[in-house]
N, C-alpha and C positions, 0 to 999 in steps of 0.2 A: 265026598259024596255029593252028587248033583241034586239040587233041590228041584221040586216040580216047577217052581216059578222060573228058575234058570233054564230048565229044559224047554219050557214053553217059549221063553224069550228067544232061545237059540233056534228053535223050529220056526218061529215067526220070521226071524231074520233070514233064515235059509230059504223060506218060501218067497220072500220078496227080492232077495239079492239075485241079480242075474248070474247065470252060470259062467258067463264070460263078459267082462266089461269091454266094450268096444273102444279101440283106439280112435283118435281123431281121423286117421286115414280110413279106417273101417266105417266110421260114421259118415264121412264125406261120400264114400262109395255108395252106401245105402241111401243117402239123400239124393245122389245123382240118379240112382236106379229109380227111385220114386218120382223124381222130377221128369225123367224120360217117360215113364208110364203115365203120369198125369198129363204131360204135354200131348202125348199121342191120343189119350182118351179125350182131351178137350178139343184138340184141333185136327185130329185124324191123321192118316198116313198117306193121303193123296199126294203124289209127287215125291214121295220118299222111297228111295230105292232099297232093294233087299240088301245091297252092299252096305249102304249107310246104316241100316238097322243091325246088320250082322257085325259091323265095326263097333257099334255101341254095345252090343251084347258081349263081344269079345273084350272090350275095355272093362266092362263090369265084371266079367268072369275072371279076369286076371287081377282083380283087386283095384282097378282104377289107377294104375301107376304109370302106364305108358302114355306119354303125352304126344299130341300132334299126329295121330295115326289116321284120322278121318278127314277127308276133304269134302265138304258139302258142295254138291255139283249143281243141283237144281235150285230155283228160287225158294221152293218149299223147304228144301234141306237147309239152306242158308237161314231162312226164317226160324226153323226149328233150332238150329245151332245157336242163333242169337237168343232165343227164348231160354234155352237150357243154360246158356252163359249167365243170363240175368237171374234165372231161378236159383242157380248155385251161388251166385254172388249174394243174393238175398239171404242165403243160409250161412253166410260168413266165409265162403270160400273165395280164393283169388280167381280172377278171370283166366289165369293160366292153368287152372285145374282141368278144364274141359279138354277132350281129346281132339279138338279141331285144329287143323292146319292144312294149308295147301302149298304145294311147291310153286315157286315163282316162275 
C-alpha cells in the first residue's frame, strides 16, 4: 500500500520532471534557434535574404544536423553568421556546428 507521503513525493517529482529529457543534440538545436531569434531581434534583418532565413529555418526544422548548407552572401549575412558562430561557441558548441559554408 502506498502511503500518502509517498504518493505526494511521487506527484511532486512528476510535476517537476520533464516529459522528455533533451539530448545534447536537441539542446544545441534549441540554443541555436534561440541565438538566431536573439540576433535578429538585436541587430535586425536588413541585408538578410529570404533564402538565408529559410536555410536557417530548414536547418532548425530538421534538427540542426545537416552541416554547411548555407552560404552567407551579403556583408550582413556574413556578420550574422559570425555572430551566430560566436553565440553558439559561447554555449559550448564547436564552431563546426553552425550550418554555414560556401563553395570555393
